[in-house]
N, CA and C atoms of all chains as a GROMACS GRO file, in nm:
protein
  654
    1MET      N    1   5.320  14.510  34.058
    1MET     CA    2   5.456  14.557  34.006
    1MET      C    3   5.466  14.687  33.910
    2GLN      N    4   5.508  14.781  33.931
    2GLN     CA    5   5.487  14.904  33.814
    2GLN      C    6   5.605  14.924  33.707
    3THR      N    7   5.590  14.811  33.656
    3THR     CA    8   5.681  14.785  33.534
    3THR      C    9   5.697  14.894  33.434
    4SER      N   10   5.533  14.945  33.439
    4SER     CA   11   5.528  15.015  33.318
    4SER      C   12   5.580  15.137  33.347
    5GLU      N   13   5.649  15.192  33.496
    5GLU     CA   14   5.649  15.305  33.537
    5GLU      C   15   5.819  15.283  33.542
    6LEU      N   16   5.878  15.236  33.502
    6LEU     CA   17   6.019  15.211  33.519
    6LEU      C   18   6.118  15.250  33.383
    7GLN      N   19   6.194  15.338  33.480
    7GLN     CA   20   6.282  15.458  33.366
    7GLN      C   21   6.371  15.344  33.332
    8TRP      N   22   6.412  15.354  33.185
    8TRP     CA   23   6.506  15.289  33.102
    8TRP      C   24   6.654  15.376  33.043
    9THR      N   25   6.772  15.413  33.132
    9THR     CA   26   6.853  15.493  33.052
    9THR      C   27   6.884  15.460  32.923
   10ALA      N   28   6.966  15.558  32.863
   10ALA     CA   29   7.029  15.508  32.748
   10ALA      C   30   7.099  15.417  32.745
   11GLN      N   31   7.159  15.384  32.855
   11GLN     CA   32   7.269  15.263  32.843
   11GLN      C   33   7.194  15.126  32.853
   12GLU      N   34   7.063  15.160  32.946
   12GLU     CA   35   7.004  15.029  32.945
   12GLU      C   36   6.903  14.995  32.844
   13GLN      N   37   6.858  15.076  32.778
   13GLN     CA   38   6.820  15.090  32.627
   13GLN      C   39   6.910  14.999  32.522
   14SER      N   40   7.022  15.026  32.551
   14SER     CA   41   7.137  14.972  32.456
   14SER      C   42   7.135  14.840  32.522
   15ILE      N   43   7.130  14.777  32.585
   15ILE     CA   44   7.172  14.667  32.686
   15ILE      C   45   7.082  14.573  32.626
   16ALA      N   46   6.915  14.626  32.654
   16ALA     CA   47   6.818  14.607  32.604
   16ALA      C   48   6.784  14.539  32.455
   17LYS      N   49   6.878  14.624  32.353
   17LYS     CA   50   6.843  14.600  32.258
   17LYS      C   51   6.950  14.487  32.186
   18ALA      N   52   7.030  14.503  32.248
   18ALA     CA   53   7.141  14.375  32.230
   18ALA      C   54   7.094  14.275  32.302
   19ALA      N   55   7.045  14.235  32.365
   19ALA     CA   56   6.972  14.135  32.399
   19ALA      C   57   6.889  14.071  32.343
   20PHE      N   58   6.782  14.134  32.312
   20PHE     CA   59   6.693  14.102  32.203
   20PHE      C   60   6.732  14.062  32.096
   21GLY      N   61   6.842  14.102  32.011
   21GLY     CA   62   6.897  14.095  31.932
   21GLY      C   63   6.962  13.944  31.900
   22LYS      N   64   7.040  13.935  32.077
   22LYS     CA   65   7.080  13.803  32.100
   22LYS      C   66   7.017  13.677  32.108
   23ALA      N   67   6.898  13.694  32.152
   23ALA     CA   68   6.785  13.611  32.204
   23ALA      C   69   6.715  13.567  32.060
   24TYR      N   70   6.694  13.677  31.982
   24TYR     CA   71   6.579  13.670  31.856
   24TYR      C   72   6.681  13.580  31.754
   25LYS      N   73   6.850  13.610  31.763
   25LYS     CA   74   6.932  13.539  31.677
   25LYS      C   75   6.908  13.368  31.752
   26ARG      N   76   6.937  13.336  31.824
   26ARG     CA   77   6.950  13.218  31.898
   26ARG      C   78   6.785  13.173  31.871
   27GLU      N   79   6.713  13.185  31.885
   27GLU     CA   80   6.588  13.141  31.869
   27GLU      C   81   6.556  13.115  31.712
   28ILE      N   82   6.579  13.199  31.594
   28ILE     CA   83   6.572  13.174  31.476
   28ILE      C   84   6.663  13.067  31.427
   29GLU      N   85   6.775  13.045  31.486
   29GLU     CA   86   6.907  12.957  31.464
   29GLU      C   87   6.812  12.825  31.465
   30ALA      N   88   6.768  12.832  31.637
   30ALA     CA   89   6.732  12.664  31.677
   30ALA      C   90   6.587  12.649  31.559
   31LEU      N   91   6.503  12.755  31.518
   31LEU     CA   92   6.413  12.743  31.436
   31LEU      C   93   6.481  12.706  31.292
   32VAL      N   94   6.574  12.750  31.245
   32VAL     CA   95   6.630  12.727  31.128
   32VAL      C   96   6.644  12.546  31.085
   33GLN      N   97   6.703  12.512  31.260
   33GLN     CA   98   6.742  12.383  31.263
   33GLN      C   99   6.634  12.271  31.271
   34VAL      N  100   6.531  12.317  31.340
   34VAL     CA  101   6.419  12.219  31.350
   34VAL      C  102   6.335  12.226  31.188
   35VAL      N  103   6.326  12.332  31.116
   35VAL     CA  104   6.305  12.349  31.020
   35VAL      C  105   6.351  12.251  30.883
   36ARG      N  106   6.496  12.266  30.899
   36ARG     CA  107   6.570  12.182  30.830
   36ARG      C  108   6.551  12.049  30.865
   37ASP      N  109   6.514  12.002  30.981
   37ASP     CA  110   6.527  11.882  31.011
   37ASP      C  111   6.348  11.785  30.968
   38GLN      N  112   6.297  11.893  30.993
   38GLN     CA  113   6.137  11.848  30.964
   38GLN      C  114   6.125  11.848  30.801
   39ALA      N  115   6.226  11.908  30.717
   39ALA     CA  116   6.234  11.942  30.603
   39ALA      C  117   6.246  11.766  30.494
   40SER      N  118   6.372  11.744  30.595
   40SER     CA  119   6.442  11.662  30.556
   40SER      C  120   6.362  11.512  30.532
   41SER      N  121   6.286  11.510  30.670
   41SER     CA  122   6.180  11.415  30.649
   41SER      C  123   6.076  11.397  30.579
   42LEU      N  124   6.042  11.529  30.524
   42LEU     CA  125   5.920  11.517  30.448
   42LEU      C  126   5.890  11.399  30.372
   43SER      N  127   5.772  11.357  30.365
   43SER     CA  128   5.748  11.275  30.243
   43SER      C  129   5.580  11.247  30.205
   44SER      N  130   5.490  11.290  30.290
   44SER     CA  131   5.358  11.354  30.231
   44SER      C  132   5.311  11.430  30.277
   45THR      N  133   5.171  11.490  30.204
   45THR     CA  134   5.104  11.596  30.218
   45THR      C  135   5.096  11.657  30.340
   46ASP      N  136   5.050  11.545  30.447
   46ASP     CA  137   5.024  11.567  30.554
   46ASP      C  138   5.150  11.616  30.629
   47ASP      N  139   5.273  11.558  30.588
   47ASP     CA  140   5.402  11.634  30.640
   47ASP      C  141   5.433  11.774  30.628
   48ILE      N  142   5.415  11.808  30.491
   48ILE     CA  143   5.438  11.935  30.452
   48ILE      C  144   5.302  12.030  30.504
   49TRP      N  145   5.183  11.980  30.518
   49TRP     CA  146   5.121  12.098  30.582
   49TRP      C  147   5.131  12.094  30.728
   50ARG      N  148   5.182  11.997  30.794
   50ARG     CA  149   5.209  11.991  30.934
   50ARG      C  150   5.321  12.093  30.950
   51LEU      N  151   5.426  12.099  30.834
   51LEU     CA  152   5.521  12.187  30.832
   51LEU      C  153   5.478  12.332  30.841
   52HIS      N  154   5.379  12.373  30.755
   52HIS     CA  155   5.311  12.489  30.733
   52HIS      C  156   5.233  12.527  30.871
   53ASP      N  157   5.182  12.423  30.925
   53ASP     CA  158   5.096  12.476  31.024
   53ASP      C  159   5.238  12.523  31.128
   54PHE      N  160   5.289  12.463  31.164
   54PHE     CA  161   5.425  12.472  31.272
   54PHE      C  162   5.486  12.644  31.226
   55LEU      N  163   5.492  12.638  31.109
   55LEU     CA  164   5.554  12.765  31.105
   55LEU      C  165   5.457  12.873  31.089
   56SER      N  166   5.331  12.897  31.070
   56SER     CA  167   5.255  12.990  31.084
   56SER      C  168   5.234  13.013  31.232
   57ALA      N  169   5.232  12.871  31.326
   57ALA     CA  170   5.217  12.921  31.450
   57ALA      C  171   5.352  12.979  31.530
   58ARG      N  172   5.445  12.964  31.483
   58ARG     CA  173   5.584  12.989  31.519
   58ARG      C  174   5.588  13.135  31.496
   59ARG      N  175   5.537  13.177  31.346
   59ARG     CA  176   5.566  13.329  31.299
   59ARG      C  177   5.460  13.424  31.399
   60HIS      N  178   5.342  13.340  31.417
   60HIS     CA  179   5.274  13.436  31.491
   60HIS      C  180   5.318  13.465  31.633
   61GLU      N  181   5.382  13.378  31.674
   61GLU     CA  182   5.425  13.346  31.815
   61GLU      C  183   5.512  13.481  31.846
   62LEU      N  184   5.638  13.446  31.735
   62LEU     CA  185   5.740  13.543  31.720
   62LEU      C  186   5.722  13.689  31.676
   63ASP      N  187   5.612  13.687  31.606
   63ASP     CA  188   5.578  13.836  31.589
   63ASP      C  189   5.514  13.900  31.715
   64GLY      N  190   5.429  13.844  31.789
   64GLY     CA  191   5.408  13.881  31.943
   64GLY      C  192   5.516  13.878  32.049
   65LYS      N  193   5.616  13.825  32.014
   65LYS     CA  194   5.690  13.813  32.163
   65LYS      C  195   5.807  13.890  32.157
   66TYR      N  196   5.856  13.962  32.052
   66TYR     CA  197   5.976  14.033  32.098
   66TYR      C  198   5.925  14.188  32.072
   67ASP      N  199   5.835  14.243  32.165
   67ASP     CA  200   5.766  14.366  32.187
   67ASP      C  201   5.871  14.458  32.272
   68GLU      N  202   5.923  14.586  32.162
   68GLU     CA  203   6.002  14.612  32.186
   68GLU      C  204   5.973  14.743  32.293
   69ARG      N  205   5.825  14.730  32.331
   69ARG     CA  206   5.777  14.869  32.426
   69ARG      C  207   5.849  14.843  32.563
   70GLU      N  208   5.908  14.991  32.580
   70GLU     CA  209   5.948  14.979  32.742
   70GLU      C  210   5.850  14.913  32.851
   71SER      N  211   5.721  14.934  32.817
   71SER     CA  212   5.644  14.874  32.916
   71SER      C  213   5.611  14.739  32.961
   72ALA      N  214   5.719  14.671  32.840
   72ALA     CA  215   5.656  14.547  32.793
   72ALA      C  216   5.806  14.466  32.816
   73LEU      N  217   5.910  14.521  32.828
   73LEU     CA  218   6.023  14.486  32.830
   73LEU      C  219   6.077  14.348  32.958
   74ILE      N  220   6.047  14.407  33.073
   74ILE     CA  221   6.062  14.316  33.174
   74ILE      C  222   5.982  14.199  33.172
   75PHE      N  223   5.856  14.197  33.087
   75PHE     CA  224   5.827  14.080  33.079
   75PHE      C  225   5.883  14.004  32.952
   76VAL      N  226   5.883  14.080  32.868
   76VAL     CA  227   5.945  13.985  32.726
   76VAL      C  228   6.093  13.934  32.775
   77PHE      N  229   6.175  14.004  32.868
   77PHE     CA  230   6.315  13.955  32.900
   77PHE      C  231   6.294  13.804  32.992
   78ALA      N  232   6.213  13.849  33.073
   78ALA     CA  233   6.143  13.697  33.181
   78ALA      C  234   6.127  13.628  33.101
   79ASP      N  235   6.016  13.604  33.005
   79ASP     CA  236   5.998  13.493  32.904
   79ASP      C  237   6.069  13.424  32.852
   80LEU      N  238   6.194  13.562  32.798
   80LEU     CA  239   6.319  13.463  32.693
   80LEU      C  240   6.453  13.394  32.811
   81VAL      N  241   6.419  13.472  32.923
   81VAL     CA  242   6.523  13.398  33.028
   81VAL      C  243   6.461  13.251  33.071
   82LYS      N  244   6.327  13.255  33.071
   82LYS     CA  245   6.243  13.133  33.118
   82LYS      C  246   6.249  13.026  32.978
   83GLU      N  247   6.250  13.051  32.838
   83GLU     CA  248   6.272  12.987  32.764
   83GLU      C  249   6.440  12.946  32.716
   84GLY      N  250   6.518  12.988  32.798
   84GLY     CA  251   6.656  12.952  32.751
   84GLY      C  252   6.685  13.038  32.658
   85TRP      N  253   6.628  13.154  32.602
   85TRP     CA  254   6.667  13.224  32.493
   85TRP      C  255   6.814  13.298  32.541
   86LEU      N  256   6.784  13.360  32.617
   86LEU     CA  257   6.829  13.488  32.718
   86LEU      C  258   6.913  13.406  32.846
   87SER      N  259   7.062  13.440  32.905
   87SER     CA  260   7.031  13.429  33.053
   87SER      C  261   7.044  13.553  33.141
   88LEU      N  262   7.040  13.539  33.229
   88LEU     CA  263   7.031  13.682  33.334
   88LEU      C  264   7.196  13.767  33.280
   89ASP      N  265   7.269  13.648  33.258
   89ASP     CA  266   7.420  13.734  33.250
   89ASP      C  267   7.404  13.839  33.099
   90ASP      N  268   7.353  13.791  33.020
   90ASP     CA  269   7.321  13.857  32.883
   90ASP      C  270   7.259  13.967  32.951
   91LEU      N  271   7.219  14.044  33.080
   91LEU     CA  272   7.129  14.153  33.088
   91LEU      C  273   7.215  14.228  33.200
   92GLN      N  274   7.341  14.148  33.218
   92GLN     CA  275   7.380  14.278  33.319
   92GLN      C  276   7.398  14.391  33.288
   93GLY      N  277   7.417  14.528  33.358
   93GLY     CA  278   7.432  14.628  33.323
   93GLY      C  279   7.314  14.718  33.339
   94LEU      N  280   7.166  14.615  33.344
   94LEU     CA  281   7.039  14.685  33.367
   94LEU      C  282   7.052  14.662  33.554
   95ASP      N  283   6.964  14.786  33.580
   95ASP     CA  284   6.996  14.812  33.734
   95ASP      C  285   6.910  14.703  33.799
   96ALA      N  286   6.956  14.704  33.942
   96ALA     CA  287   6.968  14.551  34.009
   96ALA      C  288   6.792  14.528  34.001
   97SER      N  289   6.700  14.655  34.043
   97SER     CA  290   6.575  14.628  34.052
   97SER      C  291   6.530  14.556  33.937
   98LYS      N  292   6.540  14.567  33.809
   98LYS     CA  293   6.512  14.544  33.705
   98LYS      C  294   6.568  14.390  33.708
   99LEU      N  295   6.646  14.356  33.694
   99LEU     CA  296   6.730  14.215  33.712
   99LEU      C  297   6.629  14.112  33.804
  100SER      N  298   6.604  14.164  33.910
  100SER     CA  299   6.538  14.130  34.038
  100SER      C  300   6.391  14.109  33.993
  101LYS      N  301   6.351  14.184  33.927
  101LYS     CA  302   6.185  14.169  33.887
  101LYS      C  303   6.208  14.060  33.757
  102ILE      N  304   6.298  14.078  33.695
  102ILE     CA  305   6.295  13.968  33.558
  102ILE      C  306   6.307  13.833  33.650
  103SER      N  307   6.445  13.825  33.706
  103SER     CA  308   6.398  13.701  33.793
  103SER      C  309   6.300  13.626  33.854
  104ALA      N  310   6.236  13.729  33.923
  104ALA     CA  311   6.120  13.680  34.008
  104ALA      C  312   6.034  13.635  33.911
  105LEU      N  313   6.006  13.721  33.796
  105LEU     CA  314   5.906  13.658  33.711
  105LEU      C  315   5.917  13.529  33.667
  106THR      N  316   6.033  13.506  33.653
  106THR     CA  317   6.082  13.373  33.555
  106THR      C  318   6.024  13.268  33.648
  107ARG      N  319   6.007  13.289  33.800
  107ARG     CA  320   6.055  13.160  33.872
  107ARG      C  321   5.858  13.162  33.848
  108MET      N  322   5.815  13.301  33.837
  108MET     CA  323   5.655  13.275  33.863
  108MET      C  324   5.558  13.235  33.718
  109MET      N  325   5.600  13.254  33.600
  109MET     CA  326   5.566  13.236  33.496
  109MET      C  327   5.551  13.032  33.451
  110MET      N  328   3.033  12.635  27.592
  110MET     CA  329   3.084  12.496  27.627
  110MET      C  330   2.970  12.474  27.740
  111GLN      N  331   2.906  12.375  27.732
  111GLN     CA  332   2.797  12.320  27.798
  111GLN      C  333   2.920  12.205  27.912
  112THR      N  334   3.001  12.238  27.937
  112THR     CA  335   3.064  12.086  28.044
  112THR      C  336   2.996  12.059  28.153
  113SER      N  337   2.910  12.189  28.183
  113SER     CA  338   2.843  12.100  28.323
  113SER      C  339   2.704  12.037  28.309
  114GLU      N  340   2.703  12.018  28.167
  114GLU     CA  341   2.622  11.915  28.158
  114GLU      C  342   2.671  11.771  28.084
  115LEU      N  343   2.770  11.794  28.092
  115LEU     CA  344   2.832  11.648  28.042
  115LEU      C  345   2.786  11.560  28.196
  116GLN      N  346   2.784  11.440  28.094
  116GLN     CA  347   2.752  11.325  28.219
  116GLN      C  348   2.882  11.214  28.193
  117TRP      N  349   2.899  11.176  28.314
  117TRP     CA  350   3.030  11.080  28.344
  117TRP      C  351   2.984  10.971  28.408
  118THR      N  352   3.003  10.847  28.283
  118THR     CA  353   2.992  10.718  28.346
  118THR      C  354   3.049  10.670  28.478
  119ALA      N  355   3.013  10.558  28.514
  119ALA     CA  356   3.110  10.539  28.642
  119ALA      C  357   3.232  10.507  28.610
  120GLN      N  358   3.244  10.418  28.425
  120GLN     CA  359   3.402  10.424  28.426
  120GLN      C  360   3.431  10.509  28.399
  121GLU      N  361   3.397  10.653  28.389
  121GLU     CA  362   3.461  10.780  28.317
  121GLU      C  363   3.537  10.822  28.499
  122GLN      N  364   3.408  10.827  28.562
  122GLN     CA  365   3.448  10.847  28.699
  122GLN      C  366   3.563  10.790  28.806
  123SER      N  367   3.566  10.670  28.757
  123SER     CA  368   3.702  10.592  28.773
  123SER      C  369   3.828  10.649  28.731
  124ILE      N  370   3.803  10.658  28.607
  124ILE     CA  371   3.920  10.763  28.552
  124ILE      C  372   3.964  10.874  28.588
  125ALA      N  373   3.864  10.938  28.617
  125ALA     CA  374   3.885  11.062  28.644
  125ALA      C  375   3.946  11.045  28.796
  126LYS      N  376   3.884  10.970  28.884
  126LYS     CA  377   3.934  10.991  29.009
  126LYS      C  378   4.071  10.941  29.015
  127ALA      N  379   4.123  10.851  28.940
  127ALA     CA  380   4.269  10.770  28.945
  127ALA      C  381   4.349  10.871  28.890
  128ALA      N  382   4.319  10.966  28.776
  128ALA     CA  383   4.363  11.060  28.743
  128ALA      C  384   4.466  11.164  28.820
  129PHE      N  385   4.297  11.204  28.894
  129PHE     CA  386   4.318  11.313  29.002
  129PHE      C  387   4.440  11.250  29.097
  130GLY      N  388   4.446  11.148  29.156
  130GLY     CA  389   4.522  11.059  29.267
  130GLY      C  390   4.670  11.096  29.175
  131LYS      N  391   4.699  11.059  29.020
  131LYS     CA  392   4.788  11.050  28.985
  131LYS      C  393   4.891  11.176  28.984
  132ALA      N  394   4.776  11.290  28.950
  132ALA     CA  395   4.857  11.420  28.951
  132ALA      C  396   4.840  11.484  29.051
  133TYR      N  397   4.770  11.425  29.167
  133TYR     CA  398   4.804  11.508  29.295
  133TYR      C  399   4.929  11.454  29.364
  134LYS      N  400   4.936  11.322  29.327
  134LYS     CA  401   5.056  11.254  29.377
  134LYS      C  402   5.221  11.276  29.325
  135ARG      N  403   5.173  11.355  29.197
  135ARG     CA  404   5.278  11.391  29.120
  135ARG      C  405   5.345  11.537  29.155
  136GLU      N  406   5.249  11.597  29.170
  136GLU     CA  407   5.210  11.812  29.219
  136GLU      C  408   5.273  11.771  29.413
  137ILE      N  409   5.243  11.667  29.456
  137ILE     CA  410   5.311  11.673  29.577
  137ILE      C  411   5.446  11.639  29.611
  138GLU      N  412   5.487  11.568  29.516
  138GLU     CA  413   5.615  11.453  29.539
  138GLU      C  414   5.729  11.614  29.490
  139ALA      N  415   5.670  11.704  29.367
  139ALA     CA  416   5.778  11.801  29.302
  139ALA      C  417   5.786  11.962  29.428
  140LEU      N  418   5.680  11.923  29.494
  140LEU     CA  419   5.646  12.028  29.661
  140LEU      C  420   5.723  11.985  29.746
  141VAL      N  421   5.756  11.869  29.758
  141VAL     CA  422   5.832  11.793  29.888
  141VAL      C  423   5.966  11.828  29.843
  142GLN      N  424   6.009  11.823  29.717
  142GLN     CA  425   6.137  11.882  29.635
  142GLN      C  426   6.192  11.985  29.658
  143VAL      N  427   6.074  12.087  29.647
  143VAL     CA  428   6.094  12.216  29.625
  143VAL      C  429   6.140  12.266  29.789
  144VAL      N  430   6.042  12.236  29.882
  144VAL     CA  431   6.056  12.261  30.007
  144VAL      C  432   6.194  12.199  30.076
  145ARG      N  433   6.227  12.074  30.044
  145ARG     CA  434   6.358  12.000  30.104
  145ARG      C  435   6.470  12.092  30.062
  146ASP      N  436   6.461  12.122  29.921
  146ASP     CA  437   6.568  12.232  29.854
  146ASP      C  438   6.610  12.327  29.941
  147GLN      N  439   6.460  12.419  29.970
  147GLN     CA  440   6.451  12.577  30.011
  147GLN      C  441   6.503  12.516  30.164
  148ALA      N  442   6.469  12.443  30.234
  148ALA     CA  443   6.524  12.404  30.383
  148ALA      C  444   6.639  12.365  30.400
  149SER      N  445   6.709  12.348  30.317
  149SER     CA  446   6.859  12.313  30.285
  149SER      C  447   6.931  12.426  30.327
  150SER      N  448   6.885  12.512  30.248
  150SER     CA  449   6.974  12.643  30.267
  150SER      C  450   6.846  12.757  30.305
  151LEU      N  451   6.845  12.710  30.429
  151LEU     CA  452   6.769  12.833  30.523
  151LEU      C  453   6.871  12.879  30.574
  152SER      N  454   6.883  13.023  30.613
  152SER     CA  455   6.968  13.040  30.716
  152SER      C  456   6.932  13.204  30.763
  153SER      N  457   6.800  13.229  30.724
  153SER     CA  458   6.826  13.366  30.785
  153SER      C  459   6.639  13.368  30.819
  154THR      N  460   6.576  13.502  30.889
  154THR     CA  461   6.465  13.493  30.924
  154THR      C  462   6.369  13.490  30.833
  155ASP      N  463   6.412  13.587  30.725
  155ASP     CA  464   6.387  13.629  30.577
  155ASP      C  465   6.357  13.487  30.526
  156ASP      N  466   6.419  13.403  30.507
  156ASP     CA  467   6.437  13.253  30.433
  156ASP      C  468   6.325  13.199  30.496
  157ILE      N  469   6.273  13.160  30.583
  157ILE     CA  470   6.197  13.090  30.686
  157ILE      C  471   6.090  13.139  30.644
  158TRP      N  472   6.064  13.277  30.667
  158TRP     CA  473   5.903  13.342  30.625
  158TRP      C  474   5.897  13.343  30.463
  159ARG      N  475   5.974  13.351  30.413
  159ARG     CA  476   5.954  13.321  30.265
  159ARG      C  477   5.940  13.172  30.243
  160LEU      N  478   5.980  13.081  30.342
  160LEU     CA  479   5.921  12.930  30.279
  160LEU      C  480   5.767  12.924  30.342
  161HIS      N  481   5.737  13.013  30.470
  161HIS     CA  482   5.624  13.015  30.499
  161HIS      C  483   5.502  13.049  30.389
  162ASP      N  484   5.559  13.163  30.344
  162ASP     CA  485   5.473  13.254  30.247
  162ASP      C  486   5.420  13.160  30.137
  163PHE      N  487   5.536  13.064  30.106
  163PHE     CA  488   5.542  12.974  29.974
  163PHE      C  489   5.443  12.878  30.011
  164LEU      N  490   5.450  12.850  30.140
  164LEU     CA  491   5.394  12.718  30.147
  164LEU      C  492   5.209  12.757  30.159
  165SER      N  493   5.203  12.860  30.218
  165SER     CA  494   5.081  12.936  30.216
  165SER      C  495   5.004  12.958  30.076
  166ALA      N  496   5.078  12.977  30.016
  166ALA     CA  497   4.993  13.032  29.881
  166ALA      C  498   5.033  12.873  29.772
  167ARG      N  499   5.109  12.776  29.826
  167ARG     CA  500   5.090  12.646  29.776
  167ARG      C  501   4.951  12.605  29.814
  168ARG      N  502   4.914  12.600  29.990
  168ARG     CA  503   4.831  12.543  30.006
  168ARG      C  504   4.702  12.565  29.949
  169HIS      N  505   4.684  12.705  29.946
  169HIS     CA  506   4.559  12.765  29.876
  169HIS      C  507   4.529  12.737  29.783
  170GLU      N  508   4.660  12.734  29.692
  170GLU     CA  509   4.602  12.682  29.574
  170GLU      C  510   4.608  12.530  29.559
  171LEU      N  511   4.601  12.486  29.607
  171LEU     CA  512   4.576  12.304  29.609
  171LEU      C  513   4.469  12.255  29.657
  172ASP      N  514   4.413  12.369  29.768
  172ASP     CA  515   4.300  12.349  29.815
  172ASP      C  516   4.209  12.393  29.735
  173GLY      N  517   4.236  12.496  29.679
  173GLY     CA  518   4.071  12.524  29.566
  173GLY      C  519   4.103  12.447  29.391
  174LYS      N  520   4.254  12.456  29.368
  174LYS     CA  521   4.230  12.356  29.274
  174LYS      C  522   4.180  12.196  29.190
  175TYR      N  523   4.203  12.127  29.331
  175TYR     CA  524   4.136  11.980  29.278
  175TYR      C  525   4.003  11.965  29.355
  176ASP      N  526   3.923  12.008  29.254
  176ASP     CA  527   3.792  12.001  29.216
  176ASP      C  528   3.734  11.896  29.196
  177GLU      N  529   3.682  11.810  29.255
  177GLU     CA  530   3.606  11.694  29.180
  177GLU      C  531   3.469  11.687  29.168
  178ARG      N  532   3.423  11.817  29.177
  178ARG     CA  533   3.285  11.826  29.097
  178ARG      C  534   3.252  11.822  28.977
  179GLU      N  535   3.147  11.711  28.938
  179GLU     CA  536   3.191  11.673  28.805
  179GLU      C  537   3.210  11.833  28.697
  180SER      N  538   3.105  11.916  28.778
  180SER     CA  539   3.070  12.044  28.680
  180SER      C  540   3.244  12.111  28.630
  181ALA      N  541   3.323  12.082  28.741
  181ALA     CA  542   3.465  12.113  28.726
  181ALA      C  543   3.555  12.040  28.634
  182LEU      N  544   3.543  11.884  28.611
  182LEU     CA  545   3.626  11.826  28.605
  182LEU      C  546   3.698  11.864  28.473
  183ILE      N  547   3.626  11.909  28.365
  183ILE     CA  548   3.720  11.935  28.269
  183ILE      C  549   3.812  12.009  28.251
  184PHE      N  550   3.775  12.176  28.300
  184PHE     CA  551   3.841  12.273  28.357
  184PHE      C  552   3.980  12.196  28.417
  185VAL      N  553   3.943  12.146  28.552
  185VAL     CA  554   4.051  12.131  28.610
  185VAL      C  555   4.168  12.010  28.557
  186PHE      N  556   4.102  11.918  28.494
  186PHE     CA  557   4.181  11.852  28.391
  186PHE      C  558   4.258  11.925  28.318
  187ALA      N  559   4.240  12.020  28.217
  187ALA     CA  560   4.305  12.105  28.144
  187ALA      C  561   4.421  12.194  28.230
  188ASP      N  562   4.372  12.176  28.337
  188ASP     CA  563   4.465  12.302  28.423
  188ASP      C  564   4.574  12.206  28.452
  189LEU      N  565   4.523  12.110  28.488
  189LEU     CA  566   4.674  11.966  28.534
  189LEU      C  567   4.740  11.946  28.365
  190VAL      N  568   4.690  11.942  28.297
  190VAL     CA  569   4.766  11.866  28.188
  190VAL      C  570   4.867  12.002  28.133
  191LYS      N  571   4.778  12.098  28.129
  191LYS     CA  572   4.879  12.246  28.123
  191LYS      C  573   5.011  12.273  28.216
  192GLU      N  574   5.001  12.204  28.272
  192GLU     CA  575   5.056  12.250  28.385
  192GLU      C  576   5.188  12.125  28.407
  193GLY      N  577   5.135  12.035  28.330
  193GLY     CA  578   5.252  11.917  28.338
  193GLY      C  579   5.204  11.786  28.398
  194TRP      N  580   5.107  11.790  28.518
  194TRP     CA  581   5.084  11.724  28.588
  194TRP      C  582   5.047  11.597  28.539
  195LEU      N  583   4.955  11.573  28.463
  195LEU     CA  584   4.905  11.480  28.363
  195LEU      C  585   4.908  11.504  28.257
  196SER      N  586   4.927  11.376  28.164
  196SER     CA  587   4.910  11.404  28.016
  196SER      C  588   4.749  11.356  27.955
  197LEU      N  589   4.748  11.397  27.858
  197LEU     CA  590   4.623  11.342  27.818
  197LEU      C  591   4.611  11.161  27.819
  198ASP      N  592   4.708  11.113  27.765
  198ASP     CA  593   4.749  10.987  27.803
  198ASP      C  594   4.673  10.941  27.941
  199ASP      N  595   4.678  11.005  28.062
  199ASP     CA  596   4.682  10.923  28.167
  199ASP      C  597   4.512  10.980  28.158
  200LEU      N  598   4.430  11.027  28.052
  200LEU     CA  599   4.275  11.035  28.068
  200LEU      C  600   4.202  10.960  27.945
  201GLN      N  601   4.276  10.879  27.907
  201GLN     CA  602   4.207  10.755  27.787
  201GLN      C  603   4.126  10.718  27.882
  202GLY      N  604   4.031  10.663  27.815
  202GLY     CA  605   3.906  10.621  27.879
  202GLY      C  606   3.795  10.734  27.864
  203LEU      N  607   3.836  10.798  27.882
  203LEU     CA  608   3.709  10.932  27.877
  203LEU      C  609   3.679  10.953  27.708
  204ASP      N  610   3.540  11.004  27.681
  204ASP     CA  611   3.469  10.994  27.567
  204ASP      C  612   3.542  11.090  27.501
  205ALA      N  613   3.536  11.096  27.371
  205ALA     CA  614   3.630  11.167  27.289
  205ALA      C  615   3.602  11.309  27.298
  206SER      N  616   3.454  11.344  27.297
  206SER     CA  617   3.430  11.484  27.325
  206SER      C  618   3.492  11.532  27.468
  207LYS      N  619   3.524  11.468  27.550
  207LYS     CA  620   3.556  11.538  27.663
  207LYS      C  621   3.688  11.555  27.649
  208LEU      N  622   3.761  11.466  27.635
  208LEU     CA  623   3.929  11.489  27.575
  208LEU      C  624   3.915  11.580  27.465
  209SER      N  625   3.859  11.591  27.406
  209SER     CA  626   3.866  11.702  27.286
  209SER      C  627   3.843  11.866  27.393
  210LYS      N  628   3.715  11.843  27.418
  210LYS     CA  629   3.749  11.968  27.506
  210LYS      C  630   3.865  11.974  27.590
  211ILE      N  631   3.889  11.860  27.670
  211ILE     CA  632   4.004  11.929  27.786
  211ILE      C  633   4.142  11.987  27.666
  212SER      N  634   4.175  11.911  27.561
  212SER     CA  635   4.276  11.948  27.471
  212SER      C  636   4.258  12.093  27.439
  213ALA      N  637   4.120  12.128  27.395
  213ALA     CA  638   4.115  12.265  27.346
  213ALA      C  639   4.153  12.385  27.435
  214LEU      N  640   4.102  12.310  27.587
  214LEU     CA  641   4.125  12.430  27.696
  214LEU      C  642   4.265  12.447  27.726
  215THR      N  643   4.323  12.341  27.733
  215THR     CA  644   4.476  12.357  27.728
  215THR      C  645   4.550  12.439  27.659
  216ARG      N  646   4.480  12.492  27.514
  216ARG     CA  647   4.576  12.574  27.422
  216ARG      C  648   4.528  12.663  27.456
  217MET      N  649   4.394  12.735  27.523
  217MET     CA  650   4.347  12.828  27.543
  217MET      C  651   4.374  12.914  27.677
  218MET      N  652   4.400  12.855  27.800
  218MET     CA  653   4.429  12.897  27.903
  218MET      C  654   4.570  12.969  27.919
   0.00000   0.00000   0.00000
């Protein structure tokens, strides 16, 4: 799959950017909720460092995940769809071959 | 100040250990409260990573701070008294020269 050679029109770039923002917002909102829940039941040192470890892991994951390079977009979107942060509907407007690749990847990952 | 050459009797070691535990418990309880407060007002990505940075810094600080080596105890206790996690009363039973060194250091730090 020569995804790195796919061309993204200005309109597609705009759709991709909006979808990124939407997914990130959803993922952060869910993270905020998890952190609040964990924090409300904190009581020991272990609990605190467990929260710290959790945040370290999530930060590392999120830093690497939202890769906006065009060569990565198909894979990033497949990942986000697979994890439930985006639906294929959020990506409508991309050309059919991209949507089809994203959809295929979500079933392979 | 030849603190590294101070001898600690078994009874003093026991007092030191209890004081360490007391200070650590107090400090962690305060930290739990701060983390809960911060977590309850989390809303953005920045808030989450600010909490993460805060926990990273506190963990690093706490890991280094509670140094139980006898050569470090006088300084550690002075630090804990200075910060309010211990009072000199919590250290009663240590010999007078140690208490006096701790007390002097809290005024110098």
